[in-house]
N, C-alpha and C positions, 0 to 999 in steps of 0.2 A: 504494499500499499504506499502511497505517495500523497504528500500533502504540497507538493511544489507545483504551482501553477504552470502549465505549458510544457510539462514533462512527457516524454514518450508515454503513450497509454496502453499499448499492445501488451495484453495479458496482465495487466496492471489495473489499479484503481487510483481515481483522482478524488481525494477526499481531504479537502482542506480543514484543518482544525476549526471547530465552532460551526461549520456548514452542516445543514441537514440535507445536503443533496451530495450524492456520490455517483460517479461515472466510473464504469469499468468497461474495458474491451476483452471479450473472451471469444473462444471458439467452440462451437457445438460439434461434436464429432458426427460423422454421416451414418445413415442408416442403410447398411448395404443389402440387407435383406428386405427393405420397405417397412419393416415393423417400427413403430415409434420408439425411439429412446429418450425418454422425457429427461429434460434438465432439471426439473423440479417435480415433486408430486403435486397433484392437484391441491390447491390452498387458496385462502382468500386473506387479505389484508383488511383489518378493520378500519384503519385510518390513512393508510399509505398507498399511493399510486405507483405504478412502475411503467417504464416505456422502453422499448426495443427499437434500436435502429440498425438495420442490415447493411453491412459494408461489403460482404462478399458472400455468394450462396443464396440461400433461402431459409426461413424460419416458417415453421406453422405454429401459431399462437392460438390457444383456445382459450376464449373468454366467454363465461357463461356457457351455454350450449352450442356456440358458434365457433368454428375453426376460421382462421384468417391466415392466408398464404401471404408472407411479407418477403418479397424478393429484394435483393440489392437495391439500395437507394431508397428503399420505403421503410415506414416506421409505423408502430402501433403503441396505443396506450392502454393498459390495463387498470381500470378505474378500482379504488377500494371498494370493498363489498362485493365484488364479482368473483367468482371461483375462477382460477386460471391455471395453465401450465403451458410448456412449450417446448419443441423439438425441432430437429433438423430433419426433414423428410427425404433428403436427397442423398445419395452415396458420398458426395465430396463434403468436406467440412464447411462450416458456415462461420463466417466472423461477423460480430455484431457488437454493438455498444448497448449496455444496459443502464437506465437511468434509475436510481432507487434512491430511498430515504437512507440516512445513516443508520437508522434503527434496522432496517432490512439488511443492509450491509453487515451489521454486526450480528444479526442471526445467521448469516450465510457463513460468517467466520465461525461461529460457533458449531455450525452444522458440521463444517469441513475439518474442523479441529478436534472431534470427538471420533471414537471408534464406532464399531456396531451399537445401535441403540434399539430398544424395543419401540413397538408402536406406541405404547402410552408415553415413553420418554420423549419420542420425537413429538407427539402431541403438546407435551408440557413445554417442550423447548420453542415450539411455534407460538404457543399461547404467551409465553413470556415476552415475546416481541410484537404482540398485537396481532399475531395471525392466527389462523384457523386451519389445521391440516384436514383435508377433506378426503384424500386418497393416496 
């Protein structure tokens, strides 16, 4: 994570101290067999929105009951209170920028920093950051 404005973003986060906004550029592996490989389980944020801007490839973002194809150069916003998840439907990797709250970023750090968790432990972790795990 970096808090220096203007630094390279690839596979990094831009999270200035005191800001509630975090940018991260990440890569979603492809789905060679066509089966979705979800980047996150279906969940909702009670107060925080998220947005994705695709740099290369394509993402498919499910918001509520609708799936949105988001090709390179396009963006989508997942408003708080709406269940959502996302994945790369293509065989080649996709690069994207995700815009999220500092609280969501801290939740992702906590998720990636721990080992295997039970479903109950995951639900508790999501709840601690203002989210609800749905799937």
